[in-house]
PyMOL Python script that loads the backbone (N, CA, C, O; Angstrom):
from pymol import cmd

cmd.read_pdbstr("""\
ATOM      1  N   MET A   1       0.648  -1.551  -0.236  1.00  0.00           N
ATOM      2  CA  MET A   1      -0.095   0.023  -0.091  1.00  0.00           C
ATOM      3  C   MET A   1       0.977   1.455   0.282  1.00  0.00           C
ATOM      4  O   MET A   1       1.601   1.807   1.283  1.00  0.00           O
ATOM      5  N   ASP A   2       0.813   1.940  -0.921  1.00  0.00           N
ATOM      6  CA  ASP A   2       1.388   3.199  -1.171  1.00  0.00           C
ATOM      7  C   ASP A   2       0.942   4.065  -0.267  1.00  0.00           C
ATOM      8  O   ASP A   2      -0.188   3.741   0.099  1.00  0.00           O
ATOM      9  N   LEU A   3       1.508   5.434   0.472  1.00  0.00           N
ATOM     10  CA  LEU A   3       1.019   6.289   0.967  1.00  0.00           C
ATOM     11  C   LEU A   3       0.310   7.245  -0.346  1.00  0.00           C
ATOM     12  O   LEU A   3       0.830   7.241  -1.462  1.00  0.00           O
ATOM     13  N   VAL A   4      -0.986   8.079  -0.021  1.00  0.00           N
ATOM     14  CA  VAL A   4      -1.505   8.951  -0.246  1.00  0.00           C
ATOM     15  C   VAL A   4      -0.810  10.070  -0.864  1.00  0.00           C
ATOM     16  O   VAL A   4      -1.107  10.619  -1.925  1.00  0.00           O
ATOM     17  N   PHE A   5       0.148  10.342  -0.078  1.00  0.00           N
ATOM     18  CA  PHE A   5       1.317  11.396  -0.718  1.00  0.00           C
ATOM     19  C   PHE A   5       2.308  10.733  -2.184  1.00  0.00           C
ATOM     20  O   PHE A   5       2.828  11.378  -3.094  1.00  0.00           O
ATOM     21  N   ILE A   6       2.298   9.690  -2.021  1.00  0.00           N
ATOM     22  CA  ILE A   6       2.648   9.171  -3.174  1.00  0.00           C
ATOM     23  C   ILE A   6       1.899   8.963  -4.745  1.00  0.00           C
ATOM     24  O   ILE A   6       2.444   8.848  -5.843  1.00  0.00           O
ATOM     25  N   GLU A   7       0.368   8.965  -4.364  1.00  0.00           N
ATOM     26  CA  GLU A   7      -0.889   8.361  -5.525  1.00  0.00           C
ATOM     27  C   GLU A   7      -1.249   9.689  -5.768  1.00  0.00           C
ATOM     28  O   GLU A   7      -1.494  10.018  -6.929  1.00  0.00           O
ATOM     29  N   LYS A   8      -1.325  10.563  -4.798  1.00  0.00           N
ATOM     30  CA  LYS A   8      -1.568  12.014  -5.249  1.00  0.00           C
ATOM     31  C   LYS A   8      -0.800  13.114  -5.087  1.00  0.00           C
ATOM     32  O   LYS A   8      -1.190  13.921  -4.243  1.00  0.00           O
ATOM     33  N   PRO A   9       0.311  13.380  -5.754  1.00  0.00           N
ATOM     34  CA  PRO A   9       1.119  14.278  -5.167  1.00  0.00           C
ATOM     35  C   PRO A   9       0.610  16.087  -4.797  1.00  0.00           C
ATOM     36  O   PRO A   9       0.983  16.915  -3.967  1.00  0.00           O
ATOM     37  N   ILE A  10      -0.107  16.086  -5.581  1.00  0.00           N
ATOM     38  CA  ILE A  10      -0.747  17.751  -5.466  1.00  0.00           C
ATOM     39  C   ILE A  10      -1.195  17.918  -4.232  1.00  0.00           C
ATOM     40  O   ILE A  10      -1.263  19.067  -3.795  1.00  0.00           O
ATOM     41  N   LEU A  11      -1.670  16.588  -3.256  1.00  0.00           N
ATOM     42  CA  LEU A  11      -1.835  16.756  -2.076  1.00  0.00           C
ATOM     43  C   LEU A  11      -1.056  17.021  -1.125  1.00  0.00           C
ATOM     44  O   LEU A  11      -1.295  17.591  -0.061  1.00  0.00           O
ATOM     45  N   ALA A  12       0.200  16.454  -1.660  1.00  0.00           N
ATOM     46  CA  ALA A  12       1.531  16.509  -0.540  1.00  0.00           C
ATOM     47  C   ALA A  12       1.824  17.972  -0.650  1.00  0.00           C
ATOM     48  O   ALA A  12       2.332  18.555   0.308  1.00  0.00           O
ATOM     49  N   LEU A  13       1.439  18.809  -2.125  1.00  0.00           N
ATOM     50  CA  LEU A  13       1.850  20.399  -1.837  1.00  0.00           C
ATOM     51  C   LEU A  13       0.857  20.941  -1.139  1.00  0.00           C
ATOM     52  O   LEU A  13       1.212  21.805  -0.337  1.00  0.00           O
ATOM     53  N   LEU A  14      -0.322  20.691  -1.198  1.00  0.00           N
ATOM     54  CA  LEU A  14      -1.493  21.342  -0.623  1.00  0.00           C
ATOM     55  C   LEU A  14      -1.203  21.307   1.535  1.00  0.00           C
ATOM     56  O   LEU A  14      -1.415  22.133   2.423  1.00  0.00           O
ATOM     57  N   VAL A  15      -0.697  20.016   1.509  1.00  0.00           N
ATOM     58  CA  VAL A  15      -0.357  19.563   2.924  1.00  0.00           C
ATOM     59  C   VAL A  15       0.809  20.175   3.217  1.00  0.00           C
ATOM     60  O   VAL A  15       0.891  21.149   3.965  1.00  0.00           O
ATOM     61  N   LEU A  16       1.845  19.583   2.591  1.00  0.00           N
ATOM     62  CA  LEU A  16       2.760  19.935   3.291  1.00  0.00           C
ATOM     63  C   LEU A  16       3.691  21.273   3.132  1.00  0.00           C
ATOM     64  O   LEU A  16       4.455  21.646   4.022  1.00  0.00           O
ATOM     65  N   VAL A  17       3.509  22.011   1.753  1.00  0.00           N
ATOM     66  CA  VAL A  17       3.777  23.246   1.800  1.00  0.00           C
ATOM     67  C   VAL A  17       3.338  24.270   2.612  1.00  0.00           C
ATOM     68  O   VAL A  17       4.287  24.916   3.057  1.00  0.00           O
ATOM     69  N   PRO A  18       1.830  24.814   3.113  1.00  0.00           N
ATOM     70  CA  PRO A  18       1.455  25.338   4.123  1.00  0.00           C
ATOM     71  C   PRO A  18       1.957  24.539   5.444  1.00  0.00           C
ATOM     72  O   PRO A  18       2.187  25.320   6.367  1.00  0.00           O
ATOM     73  N   ALA A  19       2.110  23.619   5.659  1.00  0.00           N
ATOM     74  CA  ALA A  19       2.778  23.441   7.192  1.00  0.00           C
ATOM     75  C   ALA A  19       4.419  24.026   6.876  1.00  0.00           C
ATOM     76  O   ALA A  19       4.562  25.105   7.450  1.00  0.00           O
ATOM     77  N   ILE A  20       5.272  23.738   6.365  1.00  0.00           N
ATOM     78  CA  ILE A  20       6.022  24.265   6.305  1.00  0.00           C
ATOM     79  C   ILE A  20       6.265  25.679   6.170  1.00  0.00           C
ATOM     80  O   ILE A  20       7.326  26.195   6.523  1.00  0.00           O
ATOM     81  N   VAL A  21       5.307  26.313   5.667  1.00  0.00           N
ATOM     82  CA  VAL A  21       5.440  27.995   6.036  1.00  0.00           C
ATOM     83  C   VAL A  21       4.899  28.295   6.981  1.00  0.00           C
ATOM     84  O   VAL A  21       5.624  29.115   7.544  1.00  0.00           O
ATOM     85  N   LEU A  22       3.758  28.083   7.709  1.00  0.00           N
ATOM     86  CA  LEU A  22       2.891  28.010   8.843  1.00  0.00           C
ATOM     87  C   LEU A  22       4.412  27.704  10.180  1.00  0.00           C
ATOM     88  O   LEU A  22       4.557  28.368  11.206  1.00  0.00           O
ATOM     89  N   HIS A  23       5.146  26.777   9.814  1.00  0.00           N
ATOM     90  CA  HIS A  23       5.880  26.619  10.775  1.00  0.00           C
ATOM     91  C   HIS A  23       7.174  27.775  10.469  1.00  0.00           C
ATOM     92  O   HIS A  23       7.466  28.436  11.465  1.00  0.00           O
ATOM     93  N   VAL A  24       7.746  27.996   9.564  1.00  0.00           N
ATOM     94  CA  VAL A  24       8.431  28.977   9.184  1.00  0.00           C
ATOM     95  C   VAL A  24       8.138  30.502   9.729  1.00  0.00           C
ATOM     96  O   VAL A  24       8.841  31.315  10.329  1.00  0.00           O
ATOM     97  N   ALA A  25       6.935  30.521   9.305  1.00  0.00           N
ATOM     98  CA  ALA A  25       5.969  31.617  10.195  1.00  0.00           C
ATOM     99  C   ALA A  25       5.912  32.101  12.011  1.00  0.00           C
ATOM    100  O   ALA A  25       5.820  33.137  12.670  1.00  0.00           O
ATOM    101  N   ALA A  26       6.021  30.759  12.224  1.00  0.00           N
ATOM    102  CA  ALA A  26       5.842  30.990  13.630  1.00  0.00           C
ATOM    103  C   ALA A  26       7.412  30.898  14.514  1.00  0.00           C
ATOM    104  O   ALA A  26       7.730  31.015  15.697  1.00  0.00           O
ATOM    105  N   TYR A  27       8.292  30.571  12.989  1.00  0.00           N
ATOM    106  CA  TYR A  27       9.514  30.567  13.522  1.00  0.00           C
ATOM    107  C   TYR A  27      10.192  32.365  13.786  1.00  0.00           C
ATOM    108  O   TYR A  27      10.738  32.823  14.790  1.00  0.00           O
ATOM    109  N   ILE A  28       9.957  32.880  12.782  1.00  0.00           N
ATOM    110  CA  ILE A  28       9.843  34.444  11.883  1.00  0.00           C
ATOM    111  C   ILE A  28       9.412  35.376  13.432  1.00  0.00           C
ATOM    112  O   ILE A  28       9.895  36.361  13.990  1.00  0.00           O
ATOM    113  N   LEU A  29       8.178  34.389  13.733  1.00  0.00           N
ATOM    114  CA  LEU A  29       7.225  35.505  14.570  1.00  0.00           C
ATOM    115  C   LEU A  29       7.036  35.300  16.565  1.00  0.00           C
ATOM    116  O   LEU A  29       6.270  35.755  17.415  1.00  0.00           O
ATOM    117  N   ARG A  30       8.505  34.136  16.552  1.00  0.00           N
ATOM    118  CA  ARG A  30       8.416  33.701  17.586  1.00  0.00           C
ATOM    119  C   ARG A  30       7.853  34.955  19.103  1.00  0.00           C
ATOM    120  O   ARG A  30       7.106  34.774  20.064  1.00  0.00           O
ATOM    121  N   ASN A  31       8.669  36.171  18.633  1.00  0.00           N
ATOM    122  CA  ASN A  31       8.690  37.140  19.940  1.00  0.00           C
ATOM    123  C   ASN A  31       7.834  38.396  19.667  1.00  0.00           C
ATOM    124  O   ASN A  31       7.774  39.392  20.387  1.00  0.00           O
ATOM    125  N   HIS A  32       6.982  38.112  18.150  1.00  0.00           N
ATOM    126  CA  HIS A  32       5.866  39.211  18.345  1.00  0.00           C
ATOM    127  C   HIS A  32       4.776  39.240  19.079  1.00  0.00           C
ATOM    128  O   HIS A  32       4.903  38.819  20.229  1.00  0.00           O
ATOM    129  N   LYS A  33       3.585  39.672  18.697  1.00  0.00           N
ATOM    130  CA  LYS A  33       2.204  39.450  19.342  1.00  0.00           C
ATOM    131  C   LYS A  33       1.981  38.778  18.266  1.00  0.00           C
ATOM    132  O   LYS A  33       1.169  37.891  18.529  1.00  0.00           O
ATOM    133  N   PHE A  34       2.298  38.757  17.175  1.00  0.00           N
ATOM    134  CA  PHE A  34       1.240  38.209  16.586  1.00  0.00           C
ATOM    135  C   PHE A  34       1.516  36.487  16.184  1.00  0.00           C
ATOM    136  O   PHE A  34       0.929  35.787  15.360  1.00  0.00           O
ATOM    137  N   GLY A  35       2.696  36.137  17.162  1.00  0.00           N
ATOM    138  CA  GLY A  35       3.397  34.669  16.924  1.00  0.00           C
ATOM    139  C   GLY A  35       1.931  33.711  17.566  1.00  0.00           C
ATOM    140  O   GLY A  35       1.725  32.660  16.959  1.00  0.00           O
ATOM    141  N   THR A  36       1.192  33.965  18.451  1.00  0.00           N
ATOM    142  CA  THR A  36       0.398  33.704  19.077  1.00  0.00           C
ATOM    143  C   THR A  36      -0.600  33.063  17.581  1.00  0.00           C
ATOM    144  O   THR A  36      -0.856  31.997  17.021  1.00  0.00           O
ATOM    145  N   ILE A  37      -0.814  34.133  17.494  1.00  0.00           N
ATOM    146  CA  ILE A  37      -2.163  33.897  16.243  1.00  0.00           C
ATOM    147  C   ILE A  37      -1.516  33.020  15.321  1.00  0.00           C
ATOM    148  O   ILE A  37      -2.213  32.061  14.992  1.00  0.00           O
ATOM    149  N   VAL A  38      -0.223  33.086  14.741  1.00  0.00           N
ATOM    150  CA  VAL A  38       0.360  32.220  14.003  1.00  0.00           C
ATOM    151  C   VAL A  38      -0.017  30.661  14.301  1.00  0.00           C
ATOM    152  O   VAL A  38      -0.565  29.850  13.554  1.00  0.00           O
ATOM    153  N   GLU A  39       0.466  30.505  15.662  1.00  0.00           N
ATOM    154  CA  GLU A  39       0.670  29.356  16.464  1.00  0.00           C
ATOM    155  C   GLU A  39      -0.788  28.902  16.469  1.00  0.00           C
ATOM    156  O   GLU A  39      -0.875  27.726  16.115  1.00  0.00           O
ATOM    157  N   ILE A  40      -2.250  29.613  16.833  1.00  0.00           N
ATOM    158  CA  ILE A  40      -3.019  29.301  16.471  1.00  0.00           C
ATOM    159  C   ILE A  40      -3.821  28.685  15.110  1.00  0.00           C
ATOM    160  O   ILE A  40      -4.669  27.807  14.956  1.00  0.00           O
ATOM    161  N   ILE A  41      -3.296  29.363  14.447  1.00  0.00           N
ATOM    162  CA  ILE A  41      -3.595  29.045  13.086  1.00  0.00           C
ATOM    163  C   ILE A  41      -3.241  27.947  12.379  1.00  0.00           C
ATOM    164  O   ILE A  41      -3.927  27.361  11.541  1.00  0.00           O
ATOM    165  N   ASN A  42      -1.701  27.582  12.892  1.00  0.00           N
ATOM    166  CA  ASN A  42      -1.175  26.129  12.731  1.00  0.00           C
ATOM    167  C   ASN A  42      -1.481  24.855  12.918  1.00  0.00           C
ATOM    168  O   ASN A  42      -1.291  23.801  12.311  1.00  0.00           O
ATOM    169  N   VAL A  43      -2.190  25.315  14.261  1.00  0.00           N
ATOM    170  CA  VAL A  43      -2.762  24.074  15.145  1.00  0.00           C
ATOM    171  C   VAL A  43      -4.105  23.810  14.089  1.00  0.00           C
ATOM    172  O   VAL A  43      -4.095  22.700  13.558  1.00  0.00           O
ATOM    173  N   ALA A  44      -5.068  24.566  13.789  1.00  0.00           N
ATOM    174  CA  ALA A  44      -6.220  24.403  12.960  1.00  0.00           C
ATOM    175  C   ALA A  44      -6.104  23.984  11.542  1.00  0.00           C
ATOM    176  O   ALA A  44      -7.056  23.686  10.821  1.00  0.00           O
ATOM    177  N   PHE A  45      -4.600  23.989  11.137  1.00  0.00           N
ATOM    178  CA  PHE A  45      -4.286  23.839   9.700  1.00  0.00           C
ATOM    179  C   PHE A  45      -3.852  22.209   9.790  1.00  0.00           C
ATOM    180  O   PHE A  45      -4.108  21.419   8.882  1.00  0.00           O
ATOM    181  N   HIS A  46      -3.171  21.846  11.002  1.00  0.00           N
ATOM    182  CA  HIS A  46      -2.864  20.514  11.012  1.00  0.00           C
ATOM    183  C   HIS A  46      -4.273  19.598  11.622  1.00  0.00           C
ATOM    184  O   HIS A  46      -4.230  18.377  11.475  1.00  0.00           O
ATOM    185  N   SER A  47      -5.259  20.096  12.166  1.00  0.00           N
ATOM    186  CA  SER A  47      -6.435  19.626  12.303  1.00  0.00           C
ATOM    187  C   SER A  47      -6.988  19.809  10.705  1.00  0.00           C
ATOM    188  O   SER A  47      -7.139  18.741  10.112  1.00  0.00           O
ATOM    189  N   ALA A  48      -7.150  20.439  10.316  1.00  0.00           N
ATOM    190  CA  ALA A  48      -7.529  20.434   8.992  1.00  0.00           C
ATOM    191  C   ALA A  48      -7.353  19.209   7.813  1.00  0.00           C
ATOM    192  O   ALA A  48      -7.929  18.434   7.049  1.00  0.00           O
ATOM    193  N   ALA A  49      -6.380  19.590   8.205  1.00  0.00           N
ATOM    194  CA  ALA A  49      -4.697  18.364   7.326  1.00  0.00           C
ATOM    195  C   ALA A  49      -5.172  16.867   7.663  1.00  0.00           C
ATOM    196  O   ALA A  49      -5.595  16.023   6.873  1.00  0.00           O
ATOM    197  N   ILE A  50      -4.993  16.773   8.989  1.00  0.00           N
ATOM    198  CA  ILE A  50      -5.665  15.382   8.930  1.00  0.00           C
ATOM    199  C   ILE A  50      -7.025  14.896   8.575  1.00  0.00           C
ATOM    200  O   ILE A  50      -7.477  13.755   8.487  1.00  0.00           O
ATOM    201  N   PHE A  51      -7.470  15.881   8.424  1.00  0.00           N
ATOM    202  CA  PHE A  51      -9.374  15.426   8.165  1.00  0.00           C
ATOM    203  C   PHE A  51      -8.796  15.137   6.945  1.00  0.00           C
ATOM    204  O   PHE A  51      -8.378  13.988   6.806  1.00  0.00           O
ATOM    205  N   VAL A  52      -8.633  16.190   5.701  1.00  0.00           N
ATOM    206  CA  VAL A  52      -8.311  15.940   5.043  1.00  0.00           C
ATOM    207  C   VAL A  52      -7.726  14.865   4.066  1.00  0.00           C
ATOM    208  O   VAL A  52      -8.173  14.413   3.012  1.00  0.00           O
ATOM    209  N   LEU A  53      -6.370  14.559   4.891  1.00  0.00           N
ATOM    210  CA  LEU A  53      -5.592  13.240   4.906  1.00  0.00           C
ATOM    211  C   LEU A  53      -6.980  11.791   4.829  1.00  0.00           C
ATOM    212  O   LEU A  53      -7.242  11.440   3.678  1.00  0.00           O
ATOM    213  N   TRP A  54      -7.528  11.275   5.624  1.00  0.00           N
ATOM    214  CA  TRP A  54      -8.480  10.661   6.044  1.00  0.00           C
ATOM    215  C   TRP A  54      -9.661  11.141   4.714  1.00  0.00           C
ATOM    216  O   TRP A  54     -10.239  10.292   4.036  1.00  0.00           O
ATOM    217  N   LEU A  55      -9.828  12.413   4.559  1.00  0.00           N
ATOM    218  CA  LEU A  55     -11.363  11.664   2.976  1.00  0.00           C
ATOM    219  C   LEU A  55     -10.619  11.525   2.131  1.00  0.00           C
ATOM    220  O   LEU A  55     -11.201  11.001   1.182  1.00  0.00           O
ATOM    221  N   MET A  56      -9.256  11.770   1.855  1.00  0.00           N
ATOM    222  CA  MET A  56      -8.484  11.405   0.593  1.00  0.00           C
ATOM    223  C   MET A  56      -8.495  10.258   0.848  1.00  0.00           C
ATOM    224  O   MET A  56      -8.964   9.596  -0.078  1.00  0.00           O
ATOM    225  N   GLY A  57      -8.145   9.607   1.817  1.00  0.00           N
ATOM    226  CA  GLY A  57      -8.266   7.754   1.382  1.00  0.00           C
ATOM    227  C   GLY A  57      -6.747   7.575   2.145  1.00  0.00           C
ATOM    228  O   GLY A  57      -5.931   6.758   1.720  1.00  0.00           O
ATOM    229  N   GLY A  58      -6.456   8.509   3.412  1.00  0.00           N
ATOM    230  CA  GLY A  58      -5.299   8.423   3.440  1.00  0.00           C
ATOM    231  C   GLY A  58      -5.345   7.253   4.721  1.00  0.00           C
ATOM    232  O   GLY A  58      -6.451   6.780   4.982  1.00  0.00           O
ATOM    233  N   GLY A  59      -4.444   6.905   5.319  1.00  0.00           N
ATOM    234  CA  GLY A  59      -4.636   5.599   6.603  1.00  0.00           C
ATOM    235  C   GLY A  59      -3.769   6.392   7.821  1.00  0.00           C
ATOM    236  O   GLY A  59      -3.394   7.564   7.830  1.00  0.00           O
ATOM    237  N   PHE A  60      -3.619   5.548   8.645  1.00  0.00           N
ATOM    238  CA  PHE A  60      -2.642   5.839   9.826  1.00  0.00           C
ATOM    239  C   PHE A  60      -0.858   5.917   9.481  1.00  0.00           C
ATOM    240  O   PHE A  60       0.047   6.114  10.292  1.00  0.00           O
ATOM    241  N   GLU A  61      -0.783   5.732   8.281  1.00  0.00           N
ATOM    242  CA  GLU A  61       0.716   5.394   7.930  1.00  0.00           C
ATOM    243  C   GLU A  61       0.764   7.199   7.391  1.00  0.00           C
ATOM    244  O   GLU A  61       1.389   8.107   7.939  1.00  0.00           O
ATOM    245  N   ASP A  62      -0.007   7.268   6.319  1.00  0.00           N
ATOM    246  CA  ASP A  62      -0.332   9.076   5.997  1.00  0.00           C
ATOM    247  C   ASP A  62      -0.283  10.268   7.125  1.00  0.00           C
ATOM    248  O   ASP A  62       0.434  11.252   7.310  1.00  0.00           O
ATOM    249  N   VAL A  63      -1.641   9.558   7.915  1.00  0.00           N
ATOM    250  CA  VAL A  63      -1.405  10.956   9.303  1.00  0.00           C
ATOM    251  C   VAL A  63       0.087  10.612   9.891  1.00  0.00           C
ATOM    252  O   VAL A  63       0.910  11.323   9.314  1.00  0.00           O
ATOM    253  N   LEU A  64       0.593   9.892  10.693  1.00  0.00           N
ATOM    254  CA  LEU A  64       1.634   9.686  10.662  1.00  0.00           C
ATOM    255  C   LEU A  64       2.890  10.176  10.118  1.00  0.00           C
ATOM    256  O   LEU A  64       3.795  10.599  10.837  1.00  0.00           O
ATOM    257  N   VAL A  65       2.944  10.123   8.920  1.00  0.00           N
ATOM    258  CA  VAL A  65       4.577  10.890   8.231  1.00  0.00           C
ATOM    259  C   VAL A  65       4.106  11.953   8.507  1.00  0.00           C
ATOM    260  O   VAL A  65       4.953  12.692   9.009  1.00  0.00           O
ATOM    261  N   PHE A  66       2.730  12.576   8.377  1.00  0.00           N
ATOM    262  CA  PHE A  66       2.451  14.378   8.404  1.00  0.00           C
ATOM    263  C   PHE A  66       2.720  14.336   9.562  1.00  0.00           C
ATOM    264  O   PHE A  66       3.873  14.752   9.675  1.00  0.00           O
ATOM    265  N   VAL A  67       2.192  13.986  10.804  1.00  0.00           N
ATOM    266  CA  VAL A  67       2.869  14.373  12.067  1.00  0.00           C
ATOM    267  C   VAL A  67       3.955  13.929  12.691  1.00  0.00           C
ATOM    268  O   VAL A  67       4.162  14.196  13.874  1.00  0.00           O
ATOM    269  N   LEU A  68       4.827  13.149  11.912  1.00  0.00           N
ATOM    270  CA  LEU A  68       6.022  13.013  12.437  1.00  0.00           C
ATOM    271  C   LEU A  68       7.058  14.213  11.378  1.00  0.00           C
ATOM    272  O   LEU A  68       8.014  14.795  11.891  1.00  0.00           O
ATOM    273  N   PHE A  69       6.728  14.401  10.103  1.00  0.00           N
ATOM    274  CA  PHE A  69       7.131  15.789   9.501  1.00  0.00           C
ATOM    275  C   PHE A  69       7.090  16.920  10.007  1.00  0.00           C
ATOM    276  O   PHE A  69       8.045  17.681   9.844  1.00  0.00           O
ATOM    277  N   SER A  70       5.894  17.331  10.796  1.00  0.00           N
ATOM    278  CA  SER A  70       5.451  18.701  11.553  1.00  0.00           C
ATOM    279  C   SER A  70       6.373  18.270  12.795  1.00  0.00           C
ATOM    280  O   SER A  70       7.451  18.836  12.614  1.00  0.00           O
ATOM    281  N   SER A  71       6.407  17.729  13.643  1.00  0.00           N
ATOM    282  CA  SER A  71       7.027  17.519  14.730  1.00  0.00           C
ATOM    283  C   SER A  71       8.546  17.707  14.578  1.00  0.00           C
ATOM    284  O   SER A  71       9.181  18.377  15.392  1.00  0.00           O
ATOM    285  N   ILE A  72       9.043  17.182  13.659  1.00  0.00           N
ATOM    286  CA  ILE A  72      10.518  17.212  13.403  1.00  0.00           C
ATOM    287  C   ILE A  72      10.709  19.164  12.906  1.00  0.00           C
ATOM    288  O   ILE A  72      11.765  19.792  12.984  1.00  0.00           O
ATOM    289  N   LEU A  73       9.524  19.656  12.484  1.00  0.00           N
ATOM    290  CA  LEU A  73      10.082  20.932  11.877  1.00  0.00           C
ATOM    291  C   LEU A  73      10.041  21.743  13.131  1.00  0.00           C
ATOM    292  O   LEU A  73      11.055  22.382  13.415  1.00  0.00           O
ATOM    293  N   ALA A  74       8.750  21.815  14.108  1.00  0.00           N
ATOM    294  CA  ALA A  74       8.577  22.229  15.509  1.00  0.00           C
ATOM    295  C   ALA A  74       9.686  21.583  16.068  1.00  0.00           C
ATOM    296  O   ALA A  74      10.547  22.461  16.017  1.00  0.00           O
ATOM    297  N   LEU A  75      10.332  20.333  16.700  1.00  0.00           N
ATOM    298  CA  LEU A  75      11.725  19.979  17.292  1.00  0.00           C
ATOM    299  C   LEU A  75      12.631  21.466  16.809  1.00  0.00           C
ATOM    300  O   LEU A  75      12.982  22.434  17.483  1.00  0.00           O
ATOM    301  N   LEU A  76      12.815  21.141  15.340  1.00  0.00           N
ATOM    302  CA  LEU A  76      13.990  22.363  15.206  1.00  0.00           C
ATOM    303  C   LEU A  76      14.089  23.388  15.246  1.00  0.00           C
ATOM    304  O   LEU A  76      15.211  23.891  15.296  1.00  0.00           O
ATOM    305  N   ARG A  77      12.598  24.379  15.241  1.00  0.00           N
ATOM    306  CA  ARG A  77      12.166  25.560  15.788  1.00  0.00           C
ATOM    307  C   ARG A  77      12.405  25.935  16.781  1.00  0.00           C
ATOM    308  O   ARG A  77      12.371  27.138  17.043  1.00  0.00           O
ATOM    309  N   HIS A  78      12.739  24.963  17.688  1.00  0.00           N
ATOM    310  CA  HIS A  78      12.511  25.048  19.353  1.00  0.00           C
ATOM    311  C   HIS A  78      13.604  24.619  19.995  1.00  0.00           C
ATOM    312  O   HIS A  78      13.538  24.439  21.211  1.00  0.00           O
ATOM    313  N   ARG A  79      14.857  24.369  19.255  1.00  0.00           N
ATOM    314  CA  ARG A  79      15.913  23.827  19.622  1.00  0.00           C
ATOM    315  C   ARG A  79      16.379  25.023  20.733  1.00  0.00           C
ATOM    316  O   ARG A  79      15.944  26.159  20.923  1.00  0.00           O
ATOM    317  N   PRO A  80      17.308  24.355  21.288  1.00  0.00           N
ATOM    318  CA  PRO A  80      18.111  25.103  22.482  1.00  0.00           C
ATOM    319  C   PRO A  80      19.239  26.346  21.262  1.00  0.00           C
ATOM    320  O   PRO A  80      19.519  26.211  20.071  1.00  0.00           O
ATOM    321  N   ALA A  81      19.589  27.382  22.193  1.00  0.00           N
ATOM    322  CA  ALA A  81      20.446  28.544  21.656  1.00  0.00           C
ATOM    323  C   ALA A  81      21.854  27.886  21.847  1.00  0.00           C
ATOM    324  O   ALA A  81      22.070  27.229  22.865  1.00  0.00           O
ATOM    325  N   PRO A  82      22.984  28.077  20.721  1.00  0.00           N
ATOM    326  CA  PRO A  82      24.471  27.816  21.049  1.00  0.00           C
ATOM    327  C   PRO A  82      24.506  28.709  22.410  1.00  0.00           C
ATOM    328  O   PRO A  82      23.816  29.650  22.800  1.00  0.00           O
ATOM    329  N   GLU A  83      25.515  28.066  22.914  1.00  0.00           N
ATOM    330  CA  GLU A  83      25.989  28.386  24.349  1.00  0.00           C
ATOM    331  C   GLU A  83      27.256  29.082  23.777  1.00  0.00           C
ATOM    332  O   GLU A  83      27.965  28.561  22.916  1.00  0.00           O
ATOM    333  N   LYS A  84      27.509  30.454  24.397  1.00  0.00           N
ATOM    334  CA  LYS A  84      28.817  30.980  24.208  1.00  0.00           C
ATOM    335  C   LYS A  84      29.678  30.403  24.732  1.00  0.00           C
ATOM    336  O   LYS A  84      29.707  29.787  25.797  1.00  0.00           O
ATOM    337  N   LYS A  85      30.754  30.675  23.642  1.00  0.00           N
ATOM    338  CA  LYS A  85      32.172  30.223  24.563  1.00  0.00           C
ATOM    339  C   LYS A  85      33.102  31.125  25.244  1.00  0.00           C
ATOM    340  O   LYS A  85      33.062  32.266  24.782  1.00  0.00           O
ATOM    341  N   GLY A  86      33.889  30.959  26.163  1.00  0.00           N
ATOM    342  CA  GLY A  86      34.550  31.810  26.505  1.00  0.00           C
ATOM    343  C   GLY A  86      34.154  32.316  27.821  1.00  0.00           C
ATOM    344  O   GLY A  86      33.110  31.723  28.093  1.00  0.00           O
ATOM    345  N   GLY A  87      34.495  33.199  28.878  1.00  0.00           N
ATOM    346  CA  GLY A  87      34.163  33.820  30.019  1.00  0.00           C
ATOM    347  C   GLY A  87      33.471  33.044  31.065  1.00  0.00           C
ATOM    348  O   GLY A  87      32.668  32.112  31.072  1.00  0.00           O
ATOM    349  N   GLU A  88      33.940  33.608  31.754  1.00  0.00           N
ATOM    350  CA  GLU A  88      33.313  32.919  33.152  1.00  0.00           C
ATOM    351  C   GLU A  88      31.926  33.485  33.675  1.00  0.00           C
ATOM    352  O   GLU A  88      31.553  34.637  33.453  1.00  0.00           O
ATOM    353  N   ASP A  89      31.185  32.519  34.415  1.00  0.00           N
ATOM    354  CA  ASP A  89      30.037  32.756  34.886  1.00  0.00           C
ATOM    355  C   ASP A  89      30.460  34.124  36.086  1.00  0.00           C
ATOM    356  O   ASP A  89      31.618  34.256  36.482  1.00  0.00           O
ATOM    357  N   LYS A  90      29.746  34.709  36.374  1.00  0.00           N
ATOM    358  CA  LYS A  90      29.755  35.960  37.877  1.00  0.00           C
ATOM    359  C   LYS A  90      29.006  35.851  38.809  1.00  0.00           C
ATOM    360  O   LYS A  90      29.048  36.663  39.734  1.00  0.00           O
TER     361      LYS A  90
END
""", "prot")
cmd.dss("prot")
cmd.show_as("cartoon", "prot")
cmd.util.cbc("prot")
cmd.orient("prot")
């Protein structure tokens, strides 16, 4: 059984590209007052995307691939800042 993203590549564009754009926008606006609004839109989009995956004939594997892809982007967005070398703690 193939993934629905392979059978219907336009669905991959309609689901994965907006997810990438919303994650990037949330990263850029993380310290702005619009950051919370983008996060809420991101959650709403993910809910709608999972619903569309189910409607288009996707299964658990398709939803799992989408959620794993999205969680990797979210983890990259929230990685800790690199520590500065040198200097002593005072």
